[in-house]
C-alpha positions as CSV (number, residue, x, y, z in Angstrom):
1,M,-66.7,74.8,-21.4
2,A,-66.1,78.0,-23.4
3,R,-63.2,78.9,-25.5
4,Q,-61.2,81.7,-24.5
5,R,-61.0,84.9,-27.1
6,S,-58.0,85.7,-28.6
7,K,-56.4,89.1,-27.6
8,S,-56.4,90.3,-31.2
9,D,-59.8,89.6,-31.5
10,L,-60.6,92.0,-28.6
11,P,-62.2,95.7,-29.5
12,T,-59.3,98.2,-29.1
13,K,-59.1,101.8,-28.4
14,I,-56.4,104.9,-28.4
15,C,-55.6,106.6,-25.4
16,P,-55.9,109.9,-26.0
17,V,-52.8,111.3,-23.3
18,C,-50.5,108.7,-24.4
19,E,-51.8,107.8,-27.7
20,R,-51.1,103.7,-27.5
21,P,-53.5,101.2,-28.1
22,F,-55.5,99.4,-25.5
23,A,-57.5,96.8,-25.3
24,W,-61.3,95.6,-23.7
25,R,-61.2,94.6,-20.2
26,K,-63.6,92.2,-18.6
27,K,-64.0,95.0,-15.9
28,W,-65.0,97.5,-18.1
29,A,-67.6,94.7,-20.2
30,D,-70.5,97.3,-18.7
31,C,-69.3,100.4,-20.0
32,W,-66.7,100.1,-22.8
33,D,-68.3,103.0,-24.5
34,D,-67.6,105.6,-21.8
35,V,-63.7,104.3,-21.5
36,K,-61.6,107.3,-22.7
37,Y,-58.3,106.0,-21.2
38,C,-55.8,103.0,-20.8
39,S,-54.9,103.7,-16.8
40,E,-55.8,105.6,-13.6
41,R,-52.4,107.3,-14.6
42,C,-53.8,108.4,-17.6
43,R,-57.1,109.3,-16.7
44,R,-54.8,112.0,-14.2
45,R,-52.8,113.3,-16.8
46,R,-55.7,114.3,-19.2
47,T,-55.6,117.9,-18.2
48,Q,-51.8,118.1,-18.5
49,A,-52.0,116.5,-22.3
50,S,-54.6,118.8,-23.3
51,S,-52.6,122.0,-22.6
52,Y,-50.0,120.3,-24.0
53,E,-51.8,120.2,-27.3
54,D,-52.3,124.3,-27.7
């Protein structure tokens, strides 16, 4: 039986909307390079966040 990785060993990214770090998830195993947002909520709010930066 394989040993579990600790959460601190997983790769992380920073969400551009909420600016919080989020960790790799098994469901993102095939598309981790394409993942930009930590949640569906942040993905939907991406246009609002970019308008605040101006």
